Backbone as CSV, one residue per row, in Angstrom:
resi,resn,N_x,N_y,N_z,CA_x,CA_y,CA_z,C_x,C_y,C_z
1,MET,-36.415,-16.165,-16.347,-35.700,-15.621,-17.156,-35.384,-14.074,-16.901
2,ASP,-35.647,-13.442,-16.798,-35.393,-11.913,-16.686,-34.365,-11.730,-15.557
3,GLU,-34.469,-12.450,-14.799,-33.775,-12.617,-13.226,-32.359,-12.919,-13.929
4,LEU,-32.257,-14.342,-14.699,-30.620,-14.910,-15.306,-30.381,-13.958,-16.048
5,LEU,-30.991,-13.073,-16.840,-30.577,-12.570,-17.848,-29.930,-11.488,-17.158
6,ALA,-30.447,-10.644,-16.228,-29.824,-9.427,-15.730,-28.773,-9.849,-14.837
7,ARG,-28.704,-11.141,-14.014,-27.821,-11.063,-13.519,-25.962,-11.321,-14.467
8,THR,-26.508,-12.265,-15.584,-25.743,-12.468,-16.612,-24.952,-11.355,-17.421
9,GLU,-25.848,-10.363,-17.106,-25.704,-8.976,-17.885,-24.669,-8.255,-17.017
10,GLN,-25.374,-8.302,-15.595,-24.100,-7.661,-14.699,-23.028,-8.246,-14.352
11,ARG,-22.808,-9.531,-14.642,-21.486,-10.159,-14.432,-20.481,-10.344,-15.723
12,ALA,-21.094,-9.479,-16.746,-20.055,-9.485,-18.001,-19.840,-8.205,-17.715
13,ASP,-20.735,-7.127,-17.536,-20.113,-6.006,-17.108,-18.996,-6.259,-15.479
14,ASN,-19.129,-6.927,-14.708,-17.906,-6.883,-13.920,-16.742,-7.467,-14.677
15,ALA,-16.801,-8.146,-15.496,-16.004,-8.735,-16.452,-15.045,-7.757,-16.730
16,GLU,-15.983,-6.957,-18.011,-15.029,-6.032,-18.238,-14.440,-5.036,-17.700
17,ARG,-15.280,-4.960,-16.041,-14.452,-3.724,-15.447,-13.170,-4.595,-14.911
18,PHE,-13.157,-5.887,-14.470,-12.048,-6.398,-14.256,-10.694,-6.286,-15.217
19,ARG,-10.765,-6.148,-16.586,-10.055,-6.551,-17.391,-9.597,-5.003,-17.668
20,THR,-10.796,-4.095,-17.269,-10.242,-2.587,-17.570,-9.166,-1.808,-16.510
21,ALA,-9.177,-2.601,-15.632,-8.628,-2.675,-14.063,-7.393,-2.662,-14.204
22,TYR,-6.902,-4.662,-14.367,-5.787,-4.571,-14.487,-5.186,-4.373,-15.704
23,ARG,-5.993,-3.900,-17.039,-4.921,-3.484,-18.426,-4.365,-2.177,-18.053
24,ARG,-4.676,-1.481,-16.926,-3.979,-0.176,-16.177,-2.475,-0.015,-15.918
25,TYR,-2.060,-2.009,-15.350,-0.839,-1.678,-15.261,-0.131,-2.541,-15.529
26,VAL,-0.673,-2.740,-16.987,0.135,-3.725,-17.753,0.862,-2.902,-19.109
27,TRP,2.041,-2.969,-19.728,2.988,-2.345,-20.373,3.935,-3.219,-20.945
28,PRO,4.040,-2.753,-22.629,5.420,-3.936,-22.837,6.756,-3.256,-22.056
29,THR,7.437,-4.394,-21.878,9.076,-4.108,-21.443,10.130,-4.978,-21.775
30,ASN,11.032,-4.667,-21.968,11.950,-5.046,-22.599,13.214,-5.110,-21.549
31,GLY,13.904,-6.468,-20.815,14.729,-6.141,-20.252,14.032,-5.222,-18.674
32,LEU,15.362,-4.271,-18.538,15.031,-3.083,-17.990,14.196,-1.898,-18.121
33,GLU,14.010,-2.176,-19.779,13.211,-1.182,-20.602,11.981,-1.196,-20.147
34,GLY,11.097,0.248,-19.595,10.025,-0.087,-19.742,9.817,-0.504,-18.422
35,VAL,10.600,-0.710,-17.264,10.272,-1.200,-15.994,10.529,0.454,-15.454
36,GLN,9.517,0.925,-14.145,9.644,1.867,-13.862,9.351,1.573,-12.197
37,VAL,10.041,2.372,-10.895,9.524,2.434,-9.820,9.366,3.703,-9.551
38,ALA,8.165,4.208,-7.790,7.824,4.873,-7.565,8.328,5.175,-6.160
39,PRO,9.492,5.004,-5.868,10.035,5.096,-4.200,9.013,6.114,-3.363
40,PHE,8.983,5.743,-2.573,8.588,6.631,-1.049,9.339,6.914,0.034
41,GLN,10.047,6.069,0.036,10.918,6.033,1.548,12.415,5.692,2.089
42,VAL,13.127,6.625,2.292,14.597,5.855,2.386,14.710,4.890,3.291
43,LEU,14.909,3.582,3.401,15.307,2.686,4.563,16.233,2.782,5.289
44,ALA,17.284,2.971,4.778,19.012,3.207,5.482,19.792,3.202,4.783
45,ALA,21.290,4.110,5.334,22.171,3.962,4.386,23.447,3.725,5.991
46,GLU,24.689,3.890,5.170,25.598,3.039,5.833,25.447,3.608,7.463
47,GLY,25.466,3.187,8.445,25.384,3.638,9.592,24.277,4.296,10.124
48,THR,23.048,4.379,9.431,22.391,5.227,10.027,21.268,4.390,9.305
49,THR,19.680,4.478,10.288,18.458,4.484,9.508,17.805,5.538,9.397
50,PHE,16.527,5.690,8.882,16.015,7.262,8.526,14.608,6.926,9.369
51,HIS,13.975,6.074,9.702,12.723,5.925,10.294,12.162,6.501,11.134
52,ASP,13.334,7.842,11.815,13.388,9.134,12.150,12.549,10.328,12.083
53,ARG,13.039,10.191,10.234,12.529,11.309,9.464,11.187,11.470,8.629
54,ASP,10.741,12.480,9.095,9.180,12.284,8.667,9.098,12.430,7.126
55,HIS,8.064,11.884,6.669,7.562,11.813,5.289,7.440,12.643,4.092
56,GLY,7.859,13.696,4.612,8.417,15.033,3.849,9.638,14.977,3.424
57,TRP,10.554,14.894,4.415,12.193,14.214,3.897,12.106,13.238,2.695
58,HIS,11.962,12.080,3.012,11.889,10.887,2.896,11.248,11.303,1.058
59,LEU,9.852,11.881,0.686,9.482,12.647,-0.390,10.250,13.212,-1.334
60,ALA,11.121,14.159,-0.244,12.383,15.066,-1.105,13.439,14.494,-1.834
61,ILE,13.701,13.612,-1.124,14.198,12.651,-1.572,14.237,12.049,-2.784
62,ALA,12.927,11.611,-3.047,12.576,10.429,-3.837,12.132,11.459,-4.815
63,ASP,11.826,12.435,-5.020,12.146,13.750,-6.294,13.187,14.434,-6.434
64,ARG,14.289,13.894,-5.788,15.571,13.957,-6.733,15.373,12.992,-7.721
65,LEU,15.451,11.607,-7.049,15.301,10.653,-7.786,14.708,10.749,-9.147
66,VAL,13.622,11.618,-9.306,12.747,11.833,-10.250,14.119,12.232,-11.095
67,THR,14.121,13.622,-10.830,14.394,14.392,-11.110,15.745,14.123,-12.011
68,ALA,16.451,13.089,-11.296,17.783,12.347,-12.193,17.651,11.272,-12.729
69,ASP,16.461,11.280,-13.119,15.948,10.027,-14.206,14.821,9.421,-14.353
70,PRO,14.056,10.471,-14.754,12.249,10.501,-15.057,11.979,8.828,-15.772
71,GLU,13.031,8.390,-16.801,12.435,7.536,-17.437,12.281,6.019,-16.098
72,VAL,12.911,5.963,-15.530,12.751,4.773,-14.600,12.550,5.217,-13.147
73,ILE,12.493,6.719,-12.876,11.972,7.050,-11.827,10.068,7.719,-11.875
74,ARG,9.591,7.110,-10.913,8.184,7.907,-11.185,7.776,8.475,-9.756
75,ARG,7.211,9.485,-9.864,6.686,10.643,-8.464,5.881,10.251,-8.187
76,THR,5.724,10.416,-6.850,4.685,9.502,-5.900,4.459,10.667,-5.524
77,GLU,3.139,10.822,-5.613,1.743,12.030,-5.846,1.815,12.351,-3.898
78,ARG,1.829,13.392,-3.417,1.145,13.133,-2.096,0.468,14.547,-1.940
79,LEU,-0.298,14.717,-0.317,-1.259,15.172,0.163,-1.137,15.264,1.306
80,ILE,-1.080,16.174,2.041,-0.599,16.705,3.686,-1.914,16.830,4.195
81,VAL,-2.906,16.285,5.033,-4.220,16.380,5.628,-4.127,16.676,6.873
82,GLN,-4.915,17.860,7.165,-4.779,17.882,8.847,-6.041,17.228,9.330
83,VAL,-6.078,16.416,10.060,-7.317,15.510,10.435,-8.270,16.383,11.282
84,SER,-7.763,17.655,12.422,-8.627,18.409,13.231,-9.151,19.360,11.933
85,ASP,-9.269,19.430,10.561,-9.539,20.703,10.112,-10.450,19.642,8.689
86,ASP,-11.993,20.277,8.916,-12.918,19.463,8.458,-12.632,19.754,6.886
87,ALA,-12.348,21.005,6.268,-11.798,21.154,4.929,-10.828,20.654,4.298
88,SER,-9.923,20.085,5.253,-8.608,19.714,5.035,-9.057,18.308,4.631
89,VAL,-9.597,17.441,5.495,-10.132,16.468,5.404,-10.837,16.006,3.895
90,ALA,-11.519,17.024,3.577,-13.512,16.862,2.683,-11.521,17.114,1.419
91,ALA,-11.044,17.673,1.121,-10.138,17.748,0.295,-9.196,16.599,0.016
92,GLY,-8.729,16.222,1.179,-8.394,14.664,0.746,-9.202,13.916,0.061
93,ALA,-10.032,13.702,0.686,-11.336,12.823,0.441,-11.718,12.771,-1.186
94,ALA,-11.750,14.321,-1.747,-11.630,14.697,-3.054,-10.481,14.308,-3.968
95,TRP,-9.506,14.377,-3.262,-8.541,13.586,-3.531,-8.624,12.696,-4.528
96,TRP,-8.405,11.929,-3.285,-8.696,10.342,-3.454,-9.973,9.923,-4.292
97,GLU,-10.855,10.723,-4.311,-12.222,10.282,-5.465,-11.434,10.895,-6.512
98,ALA,-11.185,11.441,-7.220,-10.445,11.857,-8.398,-9.546,11.148,-8.692
99,LEU,-8.417,10.649,-7.832,-7.377,9.634,-8.160,-7.738,8.248,-8.610
100,THR,-8.987,7.846,-7.699,-9.428,6.735,-7.961,-10.230,6.143,-9.496
101,ALA,-10.668,7.833,-9.934,-11.586,7.624,-11.394,-10.720,7.693,-12.308
102,GLN,-9.534,8.439,-12.171,-8.594,8.142,-13.625,-8.373,7.087,-13.670
103,GLY,-8.227,5.951,-12.756,-7.751,4.373,-12.270,-6.698,3.956,-11.044
104,GLY,-6.441,5.244,-10.703,-5.411,4.651,-9.627,-6.039,4.234,-8.640
105,GLU,-5.125,3.149,-7.995,-4.832,2.384,-7.037,-5.351,2.635,-6.021
106,GLY,-4.858,3.619,-5.363,-5.583,4.666,-4.449,-4.609,5.194,-3.814
107,MET,-4.638,5.487,-2.136,-3.501,5.492,-1.698,-3.340,4.902,-0.280
108,VAL,-2.061,5.564,0.494,-1.487,5.115,1.485,-1.690,5.846,2.714
109,VAL,-2.462,6.330,3.595,-2.831,7.040,4.490,-1.504,7.113,5.624
110,LYS,-0.807,8.009,6.152,0.204,7.887,7.072,0.421,8.510,8.040
111,PRO,0.887,8.663,9.059,1.398,9.884,9.780,2.445,10.491,9.414
112,LEU,2.663,11.603,9.469,3.828,12.605,8.437,4.832,12.058,9.268
113,ALA,4.616,12.477,10.797,5.992,12.100,11.393,6.435,10.643,11.349
114,ASN,6.218,9.887,10.284,6.571,8.665,9.897,6.484,7.860,11.063
115,LEU,7.691,7.398,12.193,7.387,6.334,13.000,6.938,7.235,14.356
116,THR,5.842,6.694,14.767,4.936,7.359,15.798,4.446,6.479,16.571
117,ARG,4.268,6.698,17.816,4.455,5.640,18.949,2.794,6.429,20.079
118,GLY,1.698,5.681,20.193,1.020,6.750,20.717,0.684,5.664,22.036
119,ARG,-0.473,5.580,22.787,-0.663,5.168,24.226,-0.579,3.787,24.121
120,ARG,-0.671,2.971,23.222,-0.893,1.297,23.209,0.104,1.232,22.301
121,GLY,1.340,2.305,22.239,2.731,1.733,21.215,2.752,2.181,20.270
122,LEU,3.557,1.268,18.917,3.631,1.664,18.089,2.181,1.775,16.646
123,VAL,2.260,3.219,16.382,1.226,3.787,15.341,1.694,2.572,14.205
124,GLN,0.132,2.008,13.753,0.038,1.680,12.385,0.605,2.628,11.173
125,PRO,2.070,1.998,10.612,2.501,2.724,9.735,1.957,3.228,8.753
126,GLY,1.043,2.709,8.248,0.076,3.062,6.751,-0.843,2.083,6.710
127,ILE,-1.691,2.793,5.946,-3.092,1.846,6.098,-3.526,2.660,4.322
128,LYS,-3.607,1.084,3.687,-3.877,1.119,1.846,-5.809,1.661,2.166
129,VAL,-6.094,2.645,1.033,-7.178,2.581,0.872,-7.377,2.855,-0.478
130,ARG,-7.864,1.817,-1.129,-7.578,1.276,-2.768,-9.554,1.961,-3.172
131,GLY,-9.288,1.852,-4.682,-10.408,2.426,-4.993,-11.268,1.380,-5.357
132,PRO,-12.613,1.710,-5.443,-13.666,0.105,-6.015,-13.061,-0.781,-7.004
133,GLU,-12.952,0.137,-8.245,-12.474,-0.577,-9.408,-10.904,-1.642,-9.340
134,TYR,-10.091,-0.992,-8.449,-8.527,-1.701,-8.310,-9.138,-3.257,-7.555
135,LEU,-10.277,-2.586,-6.596,-10.110,-4.120,-5.634,-10.879,-5.217,-6.620
136,ARG,-11.855,-5.229,-7.243,-11.489,-6.287,-8.366,-10.568,-7.068,-8.409
137,ILE,-9.444,-6.319,-9.120,-7.833,-7.436,-8.810,-7.900,-8.281,-8.295
138,ILE,-8.026,-7.343,-6.636,-8.021,-8.572,-5.627,-8.746,-9.414,-5.146
139,TYR,-9.881,-8.606,-5.177,-11.123,-9.666,-4.560,-11.749,-10.470,-5.926
140,GLY,-11.700,-10.213,-6.911,-12.747,-10.874,-8.360,-13.348,-9.960,-8.770
141,PRO,-13.788,-10.319,-9.849,-14.433,-9.513,-10.992,-16.334,-9.180,-10.316
142,ASP,-16.214,-10.486,-9.442,-17.706,-10.073,-9.284,-18.280,-9.559,-7.718
143,TYR,-16.796,-9.379,-7.115,-16.706,-9.001,-5.651,-17.915,-7.502,-5.396
144,THR,-18.290,-6.963,-5.851,-19.239,-5.790,-5.650,-21.372,-6.837,-5.895
145,LEU,-20.601,-7.932,-6.035,-22.435,-8.446,-6.254,-22.803,-8.230,-4.599
146,ALA,-24.059,-8.103,-4.089,-24.222,-8.032,-2.602,-24.150,-9.280,-1.641
147,GLU,-24.429,-10.455,-2.163,-23.670,-11.601,-1.455,-22.228,-11.668,-0.970
148,ASN,-21.499,-11.045,-2.289,-19.538,-11.020,-2.141,-19.213,-10.291,-1.059
149,LEU,-20.030,-8.629,-1.576,-20.016,-7.643,-0.697,-20.135,-7.559,0.995
150,ASP,-20.801,-8.259,0.868,-21.414,-8.789,2.482,-20.406,-9.474,3.191
151,ARG,-19.709,-10.275,2.490,-18.620,-11.248,2.932,-17.776,-10.680,3.322
152,VAL,-16.920,-9.295,2.442,-16.149,-8.826,2.329,-16.192,-7.712,3.746
153,ARG,-17.197,-7.348,3.711,-17.585,-6.066,4.737,-17.434,-6.764,6.638
154,ARG,-17.238,-7.817,6.190,-17.807,-8.970,7.511,-16.292,-9.624,7.484
155,ARG,-14.997,-9.103,7.037,-13.806,-9.891,7.170,-13.367,-9.000,8.750
156,GLY,-12.645,-9.777,9.343,-12.015,-9.188,10.782,-10.618,-8.639,10.388
157,LEU,-10.152,-7.377,10.496,-8.967,-7.147,10.456,-7.745,-6.962,11.783
158,GLY,-8.423,-7.197,12.928,-7.761,-6.952,13.994,-6.659,-7.981,13.804
159,ARG,-6.441,-9.271,13.403,-5.445,-10.047,13.955,-4.209,-9.518,12.318
160,LYS,-4.853,-8.796,11.165,-4.394,-8.937,10.123,-3.137,-7.400,10.609
161,ARG,-3.975,-6.467,11.462,-3.128,-5.090,11.913,-1.992,-5.854,13.092
162,SER,-2.411,-6.464,13.564,-1.493,-6.921,14.815,-0.332,-7.407,13.916
163,LEU,-0.386,-8.507,12.871,0.841,-8.868,12.417,1.683,-7.954,11.635
164,ALA,0.765,-6.610,11.311,1.378,-6.034,10.296,2.444,-4.798,11.681
165,LEU,2.393,-4.397,12.419,2.814,-4.093,13.601,3.858,-4.789,13.864
166,GLN,3.392,-6.229,14.237,5.023,-6.805,14.768,5.791,-7.008,13.433
167,GLU,5.421,-6.905,12.189,6.422,-6.915,11.070,7.146,-5.803,10.540
168,TYR,6.552,-4.828,11.587,6.902,-3.243,11.025,8.529,-3.392,12.214
169,ALA,8.230,-3.628,13.409,8.870,-3.152,14.139,9.999,-4.147,13.860
170,LEU,9.935,-5.438,13.666,10.947,-6.438,13.282,11.811,-6.227,12.067
171,GLY,10.974,-5.235,11.193,11.656,-4.726,9.703,12.010,-3.555,10.631
172,LEU,12.269,-2.871,11.194,12.995,-1.539,11.609,14.272,-2.246,12.547
173,GLU,14.038,-3.374,13.181,15.023,-4.040,13.908,16.119,-4.857,12.579
174,ALA,15.798,-4.991,12.083,16.487,-5.716,10.976,17.642,-4.171,10.607
175,LEU,16.310,-3.633,10.039,17.185,-2.483,9.145,18.535,-1.327,10.096
176,GLU,17.985,-1.687,11.515,18.772,-1.236,12.540,20.752,-1.971,12.645
177,ARG,20.198,-3.013,12.385,21.212,-4.276,12.581,21.963,-3.783,11.307
178,VAL,20.966,-3.754,10.393,22.616,-3.376,8.983,23.112,-2.776,9.216
179,ALA,22.513,-1.455,9.706,23.029,0.000,9.599,24.300,-0.061,10.354
180,ALA,24.165,-1.054,11.615,25.168,-1.321,12.729,25.952,-1.738,12.239
181,GLY,26.176,-2.666,11.710,27.307,-3.574,10.499,27.059,-5.042,11.484
182,GLU,26.222,-5.209,12.239,25.755,-6.560,12.434,26.411,-7.696,11.578
183,PRO,26.565,-8.752,12.247,26.827,-10.018,11.587,25.689,-10.614,11.098
184,LEU,25.826,-10.910,9.892,24.294,-11.335,9.004,23.458,-12.118,9.554
185,TRP,23.698,-13.294,10.457,22.804,-14.229,11.312,22.398,-12.815,12.115
186,ARG,22.732,-12.036,12.854,22.149,-10.979,13.652,20.524,-10.429,12.934
187,VAL,21.197,-10.009,11.370,19.757,-9.576,10.362,18.764,-10.603,10.257
188,HIS,19.549,-11.966,9.805,18.632,-12.951,9.948,17.912,-13.580,10.785
189,GLU,17.980,-12.971,11.641,17.186,-12.974,13.185,15.777,-12.669,13.071
190,ALA,15.915,-11.182,12.585,14.961,-10.601,12.407,14.022,-11.149,11.657
191,VAL,14.711,-10.887,10.221,14.197,-11.363,8.552,13.356,-13.019,9.132
192,PHE,14.104,-13.483,9.618,13.520,-15.208,9.839,11.680,-14.822,10.412
193,ALA,12.202,-14.079,11.430,10.936,-13.632,12.557,9.593,-13.562,11.439
194,VAL,10.575,-12.055,10.504,9.007,-11.579,10.112,8.326,-13.103,8.875
195,LEU,9.146,-13.895,8.639,8.800,-14.971,7.986,8.137,-15.827,8.770
196,ALA,8.269,-15.975,10.045,7.491,-17.045,11.114,6.512,-16.035,10.914
197,LEU,5.940,-15.017,10.707,4.584,-14.928,11.137,3.938,-15.171,9.959
198,GLU,4.632,-14.318,8.810,3.678,-15.052,7.253,3.576,-16.470,6.905
199,SER,4.074,-17.191,8.033,3.439,-18.518,8.014,2.058,-18.768,8.390
200,GLU,2.067,-17.876,9.008,0.431,-18.407,10.150,-0.636,-17.805,8.992
201,PRO,-1.701,-18.768,8.572,-2.873,-18.573,8.217,-3.332,-17.426,8.024
202,ILE,-3.236,-16.535,7.150,-4.625,-15.504,6.991,-4.716,-15.151,5.618
203,ASP,-5.556,-14.366,5.367,-6.255,-14.101,4.308,-5.217,-12.595,4.167
204,PRO,-4.490,-13.278,2.826,-3.215,-12.334,2.435,-3.871,-11.009,1.351
205,ARG,-5.305,-11.154,1.340,-5.885,-10.103,0.220,-6.269,-8.762,1.418
206,LEU,-6.347,-8.653,2.802,-6.675,-7.673,3.482,-5.348,-6.664,3.510
């Protein structure tokens, strides 16, 4: 009975942690009143796209939007990390730990230059690094139990990363066609291609 009691108490604690995690993202709204967004990138404007501008430029635009309407637009926090500098990397890890300890979802790690190409083509545009408590919302209250955590760690991410890069390239193509004023059916070609990729069975929680 001791083992059953310990497991039940652990699951009750996990359920309470799950409730605490999702409640951070719940607040009352009335129509658009109470709705907030935190923009981090300007996709396109008439005649041009902005994937060639670094993320500093994009976040500066977002900060101007916050100043214009702070009730609707929330600031997107950010930190520049020099990956070749151990102290800078440690500061980035500490920033993430403090953020998630306060209930934050986590962070998205991106190349500062935005659109980046390497030896193998396009570099992954961003990687979500979520906090352990936010992951309960995605994987369920008991994901930290040993048998569940082991299964999560064995996930294969190669296919998901490949799909993400293909969708990124198609998204850029769609934006280029919109900015160039091409016919709607030309834009829809790229959009429907993204939807076709999403029709393949894959774990959406990755």
